[in-house]
Each structure stands twice: as C-alpha cells, then as structure tokens.
Backbone as CSV, one residue per row, in Angstrom:
resi,resn,N_x,N_y,N_z,CA_x,CA_y,CA_z,C_x,C_y,C_z
1,MET,-39.347,29.500,172.815,-38.237,29.412,171.225,-39.276,30.681,171.074
2,ALA,-38.452,31.870,170.240,-39.400,33.117,170.019,-40.347,32.964,168.780
3,LYS,-40.954,33.975,169.065,-42.302,33.624,168.357,-41.843,34.317,166.985
4,LEU,-42.346,33.871,165.686,-41.797,34.825,164.396,-43.071,35.575,164.035
5,VAL,-42.423,37.590,164.049,-43.227,37.950,163.560,-42.771,38.716,162.374
6,MET,-43.729,38.448,161.199,-43.286,39.211,160.077,-43.347,40.767,159.687
7,VAL,-42.894,41.394,159.673,-43.447,43.223,159.490,-43.287,43.000,157.490
8,VAL,-44.135,43.234,156.945,-44.877,43.604,155.702,-44.531,45.527,155.645
9,ASP,-43.787,45.735,155.012,-44.053,47.535,154.779,-43.094,47.945,153.706
10,ASP,-43.449,48.815,152.945,-42.590,49.412,152.032,-41.761,50.267,152.496
11,GLU,-42.134,51.203,153.297,-40.515,52.181,154.194,-39.853,51.465,155.164
12,GLU,-38.923,51.513,154.408,-37.578,51.029,155.448,-37.765,51.826,156.670
13,SER,-38.154,52.676,156.895,-37.593,53.377,158.374,-39.018,52.550,159.178
14,MET,-39.762,52.074,158.783,-41.022,51.682,159.608,-40.348,50.504,159.977
15,VAL,-40.144,49.418,158.906,-39.523,48.490,159.206,-38.485,48.086,160.163
16,HIS,-37.653,49.263,160.227,-36.251,49.326,161.152,-37.161,49.598,162.499
17,LEU,-38.398,50.549,162.743,-38.741,50.497,164.040,-39.751,49.517,164.620
18,LEU,-40.536,48.797,163.255,-40.892,47.638,164.175,-40.218,46.741,164.636
19,ARG,-38.939,46.203,163.660,-38.100,45.369,163.816,-37.185,45.465,165.524
20,THR,-37.239,47.162,165.581,-36.224,47.250,166.698,-37.321,47.009,168.090
21,ILE,-38.847,47.563,167.775,-39.111,47.438,168.901,-39.849,45.627,169.420
22,LEU,-40.168,45.064,167.775,-40.036,43.321,168.445,-39.274,42.524,169.034
23,GLU,-38.231,43.320,168.511,-36.978,41.952,169.402,-36.259,42.604,170.257
24,ALA,-37.057,44.184,170.461,-36.372,44.212,171.995,-37.506,43.329,173.162
25,ARG,-38.286,42.791,172.483,-39.144,41.990,173.446,-38.935,40.840,173.640
26,GLY,-38.135,40.297,172.494,-37.977,38.596,172.668,-38.212,38.108,171.661
27,TYR,-39.246,38.652,169.926,-39.565,38.726,168.979,-38.508,37.919,167.867
28,GLU,-38.801,36.724,167.290,-37.913,37.322,166.050,-38.417,37.800,164.688
29,VAL,-37.660,38.586,164.062,-38.837,39.476,163.081,-38.418,38.990,161.747
30,ALA,-39.232,38.351,160.812,-38.786,38.711,159.398,-39.697,39.952,158.316
31,THR,-38.673,40.425,157.628,-39.174,41.755,156.700,-39.595,41.040,155.509
32,ALA,-40.641,42.169,154.735,-40.333,42.065,153.171,-41.078,43.049,153.277
33,ALA,-40.480,43.990,152.151,-40.804,45.036,151.549,-42.050,45.200,150.477
34,GLY,-43.086,44.222,150.269,-43.908,44.191,149.431,-44.805,43.146,149.516
35,GLY,-45.803,43.000,148.492,-46.635,41.912,148.801,-46.207,40.751,148.769
36,ARG,-45.182,40.561,147.067,-45.211,39.302,146.273,-44.216,38.650,146.890
37,GLN,-43.529,39.346,148.021,-42.146,38.955,149.332,-42.709,38.466,150.023
38,ALA,-43.762,39.201,151.047,-44.427,38.320,151.500,-44.906,37.078,151.759
39,LEU,-45.395,36.789,150.815,-46.247,35.552,150.280,-45.685,34.483,150.316
40,ALA,-44.798,35.105,149.213,-43.285,34.202,149.399,-42.749,33.736,150.690
41,LEU,-42.918,34.686,150.871,-41.720,34.186,152.823,-42.680,33.760,153.779
42,VAL,-43.817,34.287,153.780,-45.005,33.795,154.502,-45.441,31.932,154.584
43,HIS,-44.475,31.809,153.264,-45.179,30.033,152.797,-43.524,29.299,153.295
44,ALA,-42.498,30.190,153.327,-41.092,29.562,153.528,-41.327,29.475,154.923
45,ARG,-41.453,30.025,155.405,-41.415,30.527,157.264,-42.467,30.590,157.862
46,ARG,-43.661,30.679,157.635,-44.690,29.958,157.848,-44.518,31.124,159.651
47,PRO,-44.711,32.391,159.769,-45.146,32.927,160.982,-46.181,33.242,161.994
48,ASP,-45.634,33.214,163.112,-46.580,33.827,163.951,-47.757,34.413,163.835
49,LEU,-47.033,35.686,163.214,-48.102,36.890,163.171,-47.433,37.442,162.009
50,VAL,-48.507,37.942,161.449,-48.269,39.017,160.323,-48.654,40.805,160.775
51,LEU,-47.761,41.535,160.770,-47.737,43.066,161.120,-47.513,43.618,158.964
52,LEU,-48.757,43.821,159.032,-48.999,44.472,157.218,-49.764,45.101,157.152
53,ASP,-48.752,46.798,156.532,-49.302,47.677,155.990,-50.434,47.641,154.598
54,LEU,-50.790,48.708,154.412,-51.849,48.242,153.225,-51.367,49.243,151.920
55,MET,-50.811,50.233,152.051,-50.280,50.673,151.067,-49.037,50.751,150.768
56,MET,-48.861,49.356,149.773,-47.521,49.128,148.981,-47.822,49.270,147.594
57,PRO,-47.061,49.274,146.717,-46.894,49.324,145.553,-46.775,48.068,144.997
58,GLU,-47.541,47.805,143.900,-47.266,46.526,143.008,-48.604,45.578,143.586
59,MET,-48.459,45.063,144.793,-49.287,44.561,145.520,-49.489,44.893,146.840
60,ASP,-50.871,45.862,146.373,-50.954,46.202,148.013,-51.645,44.947,149.367
61,GLY,-51.910,45.740,150.950,-52.104,45.084,151.860,-53.112,44.229,151.576
62,TRP,-54.400,44.361,151.339,-56.176,43.987,151.202,-55.935,42.705,149.685
63,GLU,-54.435,43.055,148.880,-54.366,41.816,148.365,-53.879,40.216,148.799
64,VAL,-52.775,41.400,149.505,-52.075,40.165,150.643,-52.836,39.578,151.874
65,LEU,-53.368,39.714,152.438,-54.572,39.461,152.985,-55.673,38.540,152.188
66,HIS,-56.324,39.199,151.176,-56.786,38.316,150.248,-56.461,36.626,150.187
67,GLU,-55.441,37.030,149.887,-54.454,35.294,149.751,-53.781,34.527,150.388
68,LEU,-53.735,35.243,151.380,-53.704,34.703,152.796,-54.894,33.894,153.218
69,ARG,-56.265,34.636,153.360,-57.171,33.922,153.786,-57.977,32.924,152.593
70,GLN,-57.773,33.229,151.502,-57.835,31.752,150.637,-56.641,31.160,150.717
71,ASP,-55.653,30.365,151.107,-54.899,29.313,150.571,-55.255,28.880,152.443
72,PRO,-55.780,27.721,152.686,-55.514,26.856,153.428,-54.597,26.998,154.466
73,SER,-52.910,26.786,154.072,-52.165,26.756,154.674,-51.706,28.191,155.830
74,THR,-52.218,29.043,155.248,-52.658,30.667,155.079,-53.026,30.701,156.503
75,THR,-54.332,30.529,156.183,-55.463,31.105,156.505,-55.575,31.477,157.818
76,ASP,-55.044,30.717,158.843,-55.118,30.916,160.582,-54.018,31.587,160.898
77,ILE,-52.663,32.065,160.091,-52.192,33.354,160.582,-52.878,34.604,160.889
78,PRO,-52.490,34.732,162.022,-53.419,36.045,162.503,-52.766,37.308,161.423
79,VAL,-53.054,38.554,161.453,-52.109,39.161,161.051,-53.134,40.409,161.553
80,ILE,-52.160,41.504,161.648,-52.674,43.018,162.472,-52.493,43.898,160.915
81,ILE,-53.229,44.906,160.908,-52.883,45.588,160.110,-52.365,46.833,160.451
82,VAL,-51.307,47.757,160.190,-50.486,48.961,160.362,-50.556,49.705,159.557
83,THR,-51.565,50.824,159.456,-51.359,51.829,158.520,-51.457,53.129,158.545
84,VAL,-51.606,54.325,157.535,-52.054,55.287,157.591,-53.124,55.690,157.676
85,LYS,-53.712,54.559,156.422,-55.481,55.021,156.448,-56.136,55.013,157.504
86,ARG,-57.136,55.487,157.604,-57.870,55.847,158.736,-59.109,55.703,158.210
87,ASP,-59.479,55.157,157.118,-61.347,54.942,157.040,-61.622,54.296,157.761
88,GLU,-62.825,54.433,158.426,-63.453,53.214,158.792,-64.127,52.162,158.839
89,LEU,-64.091,52.858,156.998,-65.236,51.471,156.422,-63.559,50.318,156.134
90,ASP,-62.878,50.987,156.284,-61.096,49.666,155.753,-61.098,49.055,157.091
91,ARG,-61.310,50.037,158.216,-61.174,48.927,159.889,-62.414,47.698,159.791
92,THR,-63.472,48.371,159.203,-64.853,47.600,159.225,-64.344,46.154,158.630
93,VAL,-63.857,46.595,157.427,-63.975,45.414,156.272,-62.529,44.424,156.779
94,GLY,-62.098,45.108,157.265,-60.719,44.339,158.100,-61.023,43.354,159.125
95,THR,-61.791,44.243,160.146,-61.870,43.753,161.163,-63.068,41.925,161.251
96,ASP,-64.168,43.250,160.270,-65.599,41.774,159.999,-65.085,41.080,158.916
97,LEU,-64.532,41.190,158.147,-64.458,40.677,156.813,-63.556,39.673,156.671
98,LEU,-62.527,40.182,156.597,-61.060,39.767,156.545,-60.273,39.279,157.775
99,LYS,-61.436,39.153,159.046,-60.793,38.716,160.607,-59.209,39.340,160.425
100,VAL,-59.128,40.176,160.703,-57.799,40.711,161.178,-57.816,40.768,162.675
101,ALA,-56.234,40.619,163.615,-56.416,40.303,164.757,-56.534,41.557,165.311
102,GLY,-56.386,42.764,164.405,-56.290,44.400,165.012,-55.868,45.183,163.680
103,TYR,-56.473,46.414,163.745,-56.107,47.584,163.417,-55.486,48.824,163.715
104,VAL,-53.903,48.790,163.613,-53.454,49.736,163.828,-52.983,50.939,163.415
105,ASN,-53.191,52.135,163.462,-53.102,53.511,162.783,-51.402,53.948,163.077
106,LYS,-50.615,54.067,162.173,-49.848,55.235,162.403,-49.837,56.504,162.780
107,PRO,-48.718,56.918,162.765,-48.151,56.337,163.679,-49.078,56.091,165.584
108,PHE,-48.438,55.269,165.320,-48.757,54.615,166.862,-48.142,54.867,168.111
109,VAL,-49.406,54.239,168.891,-48.504,53.985,170.589,-47.975,52.784,170.344
110,ARG,-46.606,53.293,171.087,-45.814,51.332,171.140,-45.948,50.838,172.007
111,LYS,-46.797,51.286,173.238,-46.954,50.126,174.268,-47.928,49.506,173.359
112,GLU,-49.373,50.080,173.060,-50.448,49.651,172.490,-50.243,49.095,171.239
113,LEU,-49.427,49.037,170.418,-48.998,47.634,169.273,-48.176,46.702,170.287
114,VAL,-47.655,46.879,170.906,-46.821,45.728,171.608,-47.923,44.645,172.891
115,GLU,-49.114,45.206,173.477,-49.832,44.603,173.723,-50.804,44.348,172.697
116,LEU,-51.145,44.342,171.889,-51.909,44.026,170.571,-50.937,43.064,170.003
117,VAL,-49.457,42.683,169.795,-49.240,41.309,169.509,-49.002,40.454,170.647
118,ARG,-48.965,41.104,171.832,-48.948,40.088,173.025,-50.274,39.335,173.174
119,ARG,-51.327,40.219,173.036,-52.846,39.795,173.220,-53.236,38.854,172.157
120,THR,-52.601,38.971,170.399,-52.664,38.294,169.723,-52.069,36.656,169.601
121,LEU,-50.684,37.245,170.114,-50.041,35.295,170.113,-50.477,35.203,171.602
122,LYS,-51.467,35.449,171.995,-51.833,34.799,173.616,-50.632,34.624,174.162
123,GLU,-50.031,35.695,174.950,-48.626,35.384,175.958,-49.030,35.918,176.569
C-alpha cells in the first residue's frame, strides 16, 4: 500500500512539482493550499508524512506545526519543512525544538528531497 504524503504549500507550481516527484516514486499525495485546510486534512486522512511550507497566508507553517505537535493524535506524524527561508534560527527551532524530520530549502535538489522522504518513512 502506498504511503500518503501531504504537501502543504500556497504556491500552486510548488504543489504540482512536489506531487509529480512523489507520485512518480509511488507515493499517494494529498495537498492543502493553507494551514487550516492542512489541519483538517491531517485529521481526515492521517498522512504518513507532511511536507510543510513556512510562509503561507492566514496560518503559517509554524502555526500548523505547533498545532500538530500539541495534538496527541498528530504529534507523531513526521514533518519536513520545505521553504525559501534560509534563516539558521528557523532551522534550529524546527529541528531541535519542534522535532521536524528535515528542513529543505527551495529551490531543492530533487534527489536529496526524495532521499529525505524515503529515510523519514524508513524505506
């Protein structure tokens, strides 16, 4: 059975790119264009992994991540941050305090992203 990866990003072109990359490798992909939609979808579908952008309108990725970590039913879902933000403080907060599985800067190297997804899903 294919693993379900949720892509959360408000940029349609990025969602399309990530969906194409992941589906080509046999993953099922669900998408959300914003934080509130992502949280509803996480509860409805229970993905195996979330790829999360930080900079989104209405509810940013940090807020989404905080909500996921506060809820006992979603706290163990692995999250990989995929963002244009290159601030070392953001990376440290994400990896050390909020326990993200990885932090990938856009633009990313496709092979490295796929390897991180595979490693996170223990494949």
